[in-house]
Every structure is written in C-alpha cells, then in structure tokens.
N, C-alpha and C positions, 0 to 999 in steps of 0.2 A: 925706571927708565934706564936704558943702556947708556954706556959711556961714549957712544958714537957721536960724532959732530952733528950739530943741528944747524949749522950755518947755511942759511937759505940764500945768501948773496951769491953773485957770480953764477956758476952753473947749477948751484943748488945741491941737494942731497940725493944721492943714488940709493934707492931702496930695492934690494934684490927680490926677485920673484921667479916664477916659472911660467912660460907660456907654451903653446902647443909645439913650438920648435925646440924647447929645452930651457936651460937657465937663461934668465933675462933680468931686466931691471926697469923700474920707472924712475923718473926724476922729479923731485918737488923743489920748486924755487919760488922766490918772490920777485914780482915785477911791479914796482911801485906799490900801489895799494892792493894788488891782486896776488893770489897764490896760483902758480902754474903747475900742473901735473902732466907730465909727458908720459903717456902709456906706451908699452912696448908693442902692442898690436892694435890694428884699427878695428878689430872685431871684439875687443874687450873680453877675450876668453882667457884671461890671466887667472892662474890658480895660486892661492895663497896658503901657506901653512899657518898655524896659529901664531908661531913666533914671527913670521913675516908680517902678518896682520898687526901684531903688537908693534912692530917696528914702524909700520906705516902710520899707525895711530899716534905714536910718539912724535914722529916728524910733523904730522898735521897739527898736533897739539902745540908744538913749538911755533909753527907758522901762525896759528890763531893767537897765541900769547903775544907774539911780536906784532900783531895787527895794528896796534896803536902807535907803533914805533917806525912806521914806513918812512923810507928816506925820500 
C-alpha cells in the first residue's frame, strides 16, 4: 500500500484518473455508515492505469476496514 493518506473523513480521498477530457480524479469518502464515490463523469468513461486501479483498491480497502468504526 502506498504512503498516501487514507483519511476518508471530511472531503475524503482524491484518487487521480483520466477521463475523456484529460486528467481528472474521483473522490472516496465516508458518510456515516456509507462509502461515497464521486466520479468525474456522468458517463462512467473513466480510464485507469494499473497503478491508478491499485490506488483505488487501496482506498476502498481502507474504507471497508473502517466499516465497523463509523462515527
């Protein structure tokens, strides 16, 4: 896992990616008992490199591990 912050409180974690308009990002955050993922496009045409997909996996893993610790 990379050393980037996995703090899902507040605005959450920004995960870089690329959509049809160029470099972009999605955001993963916790809202009570739920995990919110804000995607950069409404058409879900986001392209991921292998490293970007690994970063998303790491962020989602952190959110799932924190699942029993919801505020």
